[in-house]
N, C-alpha and C positions, 0 to 999 in steps of 0.2 A: 209432742211429748206434754205430758199434764206434770208440773214440778209444785213440790212444796218447799217453800223459801221461807229459813225461819231466821230472821237478821233484826236485830233491837236495833241497829244506826238506821233512822228514818229516812235522812238522805240517799245512804248507800241502796237501803230496800227498796225507794220507791225507783230510784235509775234501775236496780237491777231486775225488778219486775218487768217494768216497762222496757227494758232493752231483752230481755229474753221471751217478752210477748210479740215486740218486733220481728225475732228471729225468728218466730212460729212458733213457740211453746206457749201453753195456757199455766198462767202462774198465779198460786195462791199464796199471799204473805201475810204471815205473821210477826210480831214480835214478843211476846213471851212464852216461852217455853212451856209454862204451862196449858198453853192452846195445840201444841205440835200435835200429840198423843190424840187428842180430841178431831183435829181434822184429818189425822191418818184414818182413824176410826167410821169419818164419816163420809170420804172419798177413796177411788182407788188413784194412786199417784204413781208413776214411772220413776220418780227420784225425788231424792230428800236433799237440799241443799242447806246445811246445818252450821249456824253459828255456834262455837264453842260458849262464848261471854253471854248469852242470854238472861232476862233478870225470869224471876219466877221459879225458875229450874232450870238448871243448866245443862249445856249440849251435852256433857260428857253423859250426864245423868240420863236423861233421853235417848241417848245410844247404848248403853247398858240395859237401859228397861227394855228398847225395842227387841236386842239382841234377844235377852233373858225371855221374851215370847217367841221367839224364832221367825220375827218377822223381817224377811228377807229384803226388803226393798233397798234398792242402792243408795248410800247416804255418801255426800261429797261435803267434807267438813272444812267450814272458812274460817280463818284464825288470825287474829295478829300477832299472836303467842307463835312465833315461827323458829320454834327450837326441836331439835333432833328427840329430845323427851317428850316433847308435846305431839309431835308426827307419831311416834311409836306407842305410846299410849294410845291415841286416836283408833290407830290402825288394830293395836290389840283390843280395844275396846269395840271395834267392829265396824268403823268406817273402811269404805271403800276405796275412798282418794281423801288426798289433803290438798289443799290449796290455800297459801297465804296471802294474806291481804298485804299491801295492795295487790291486784291482780287485772290482768287483761281478758276484757269478755270475750274473746275469742278463743283464749283459753280454757275459760271456766265450759263455754259450750260447747267444745272439743270432748272434754273430758266427761260432761253429762252425757253425751251422746255413745263415747264409748261406755261409761258405766251400763246404759241402757242395753244398750247392743250385746256385752258381755251377760247382760242379766237374762237375757232372751237366747243366750247359748251360742253368738256368733262373733267372729271376729271378723266379717268383711265389713267393709264402710258402706255396702248398700244392704237394705233391706228387700227382702224379693219372694216372692211366692212363682215359680215358673219365670214365664215370660215379663213377668208383671215385679219391675226393680223401684225402688227408692234410693235418691241418693241422696244422703243425710249430709251431703256437702252443698252440694248444688239446691237441694231441697224439688227435686223435679223427679217427676214419674216418667218412668218408660214401659212401653208395652211392645213386646220382640222389639227391642232396640229403637222404637219411634216415640216422641214424645208424645204423651199423653194431656190434653189441654181438659181441664178441670175448672168446674167455680171454683171460688174457697172454699164452700161448705164441702163441695164433693171431695176437695182436695184432702179437708181435715178428716173426712170419715174415711177415706181409703187409707190415709195414714195412721188412723188409729187400728184399723183392721190389720193394716200389712204389718205392724208392731207385733201384733198378737196373731200373725199366720198360723193358722191351725190351732188355735183356742179361739172359745168363744167370748164374743163382747157383748155384754148384756145392752140392753136399749136404754139404759140409765147412764152407763158407761158411752155410749154413742153420744147421748144428749151431752152430756159433761164434756166431752171432747171436741163437740163441732160449735156449741153454744156457751159452754160456762154456766155462768150463774143467771143468764136471761131466763126468766120467768114466765115471759110472755108467749114463748114459744110452743108450740103443741107439738104433741111427740110423734102425732102422724106425719110431720116432717121429715121425720128420719125414714120413714117408709117411701115418701117421694125420692129422696136421696139414694137409698136403697136402689129403687125402681132405674134411676136414671146412672148408676156406675155399673148396674148388670146389665143395662144396653151397651155400655162404653165397652164392656169385657167379652159382650158376645162372642162366641166362636173362639176365645183364644188361648181358651185351655185351662182357664182359672175362673172361677164364680163365686159368689160369697152366697152362701147355704144359711136357710134358718134353721137352727134347732129348736123345735119348741122347747120352752122354758129354762133354756140356757143361752140363746141368742144368736149371734149371726157371729160367721168364720168363713174367713177368706181363705182358699183351699183349691187344690189342681182338681179339675174337673176329669173325671175319666168314665169312659163310657157305662151307660146302665144306672147312673146316679140321677139321672134328671126324673 
């Protein structure tokens, strides 16, 4: 998952960004509310973790502006103001979930996974495309119930594809998910990773198809598609 973290408490923001990245997420962190919408406009995110008490522009205003534009990114609100009125107001303004500080990292990760899963239209804890499954708890892939051995970059790319199963993943989105902000990476590296993944999925009933002008789609293989 690629997460935008909007949190102005520096120690908490630094810890949370690092902890989520160690858990397999890619995290962009901003500490001023005015930077949130700019970040969302410039990159594709799976979810927004939003502190309500941001300087520059508060979290409630950001949330209302996002929903007024019909932006449907899942939003998990963080706040120290744990009152019923605050929770109701945040949910009514468009928050998808609410977590009061202090919180446990495991709960935050579980709630984020659930939000993204629901946004993809699935309540199942495993993301799947036919015989290919990704367990969001163990963060492991299996193919026909057998563990699939992947390099870290292959894993990151296949995870991005299975999260958007049936939908195009653009080359830029693939670069963002696999390499983050590393500017020294050549886009052609994605082609190498795709080639390796296609070999691993060969004759499995699942394939990665390139749609010109749209991107790459993980989909079930059917006769006559090749």
